[in-house]
N, C-alpha and C positions, 0 to 999 in steps of 0.2 A: 674560618680563622686563622690569624695569621701567627707567626715564630717565629720567636725570638731564635734571632740569625748566632748575635752573639751564642745566645748561650751554647743551639746547636754549635755554632764554632769550637767551644771548649772545649761540648761533652767529645766531641772527634781528635780533636786531640793529646786531652790526658788517657783515651783511650787509644791514638798512635802510639804516644809517649811506656805509655807502663808500659805498650806490645817493643815497645826498640828495647826497655829497660828490662827483658824479659831481659829477648834477644842476648842482645849486651852481654847482658851475665850467665845468660845459662851457654854461649858456642864462641867467647870472648876473653872473658873472664879468668874465669872456672879453667877451662885450656891451661888459661895460661903462670897461674899460680901453682895448677895445679905441673906441674911443665918447668919450673924454675934454671933446674935443671939442664935444655936443652942450650936455654937461651946467655942464662951470668956464669959465667964463671970462674972459680970458687965462691959460687956461693951458690945453697945446698937447702931450700928445704923442703922434708920430710914432711910427708902424707898428712900430721895429728899438724903439726906450725900454718902446714899449705889450708891444713880446715877449719885452725884459725882462725886465720884469716878473712878464710870466703864465710864463713861465719860471719864473724865480724860485718863483712858484706851484707850478704842479706841481713841480719840481722837488722842494718839502719834501711833498708830499703823495703822491713817494712811499714815499714810509719809511709814511704806513698801508697806501700799496696792494703796499704789501711784508707788509705784516702779513694785510693784506686774504688772501692766497694763498699765505700759509703757515698762518692758521689752516681757512677751506677744505681744505686740502689734508687734516689733520691729520684736522678734526671729517668730512669724509664717507669719511676713512676709516676713520675710529673704527665711523662704518655702517655701509659696504658688513662691514666684519668681524665687526660684531654678524646681517652679514646680512639689512639692514634697505635696501635693494637697489629703485636704482626708475632706472630708462633717458630716464626727464629730466632727473631731479636731477643724473645722473655728468653726462649729457653738458649741463650747461651748469653743472657742476662744473670740467669741462672745459676750459669754456669761457673759464666765470671768473677761470681761472690764467692760460691760454693768450695772450690779451688784457690782465690785467693786470701777467704781466711783460716784456708787449714791449713795450706803453708806457713801465712804469721802468724800465726794461732795454735796452731799443733807442732808442723814438724820442724819451725823455724826455734820454740824453744826447750824443745826436747830432745835434737842433735845441740841448741847450744849448754845443753843439763848435761848429757850427757861427755860431752869435751871439757866438761867443767872436774870431768872425774876424771878424766887423763888419758893418757894416751890404752891401757889398754883394755878401755869402758869400749873407745870406736871402734874398735879391733873384735869387736860379739858381732855376731850373726843378729843380733840389737837390731844395733843403731847401721848394722847393713840395710838392714830393712823399713828401717828408719828413712833412710840416707835412700834406696830407690825409692821408696813412693811419697817425696818429699821428688823426686825431679818429675816421675810422673806424669804427680802435680804440679811445676810448676811448666809442665812441657802442652798440658791441656789447659790452661792457665793462656798459656799462645796461644795457640790453636781456637779458644772461646773471644777470644779479645781482637784475633784478626775479624774472625766472624762476625761479631760482635761489629768491628766497626770496616767495614760490608756491607753486613744488611742494612745499617743505620745512613751511610750512605748511599744505600741503594731509596730505601725510602726517604728521605730527603731531595731527590732527584726526582720523585711522583711528585711529591703533592709539591 
């Protein structure tokens, strides 16, 4: 069966770009936004205002995450239909889709809604629990994207 190299390449590119986005937002953007006091003289963002900025960044990134979930679903469904089944790719595919949708459809909207209620709502235990769960979800998304990328790359090399 002839493989479509452009489809495979675009899939790997989307996975890699998504992993890069998750890594950049989690490891670079968030620490910078939440620690402006160490970088800027005279300008200080409290946690609430920094959270508003990060919330907007994550809201916009959620559109990419929705695209990612749809693209992974379609590509992996095509591979499954063509008989190119792999348990590791299938598990990481499900994890990627589930964590992507949880982040974009559940955690981000809940966090944004609580931020809209004001500073007091963001200092509650409920907000902290949702925030911690979203961070864990984002980390699982990063790992599942990395595993999916490596596994699909390995499977392309074999075929």
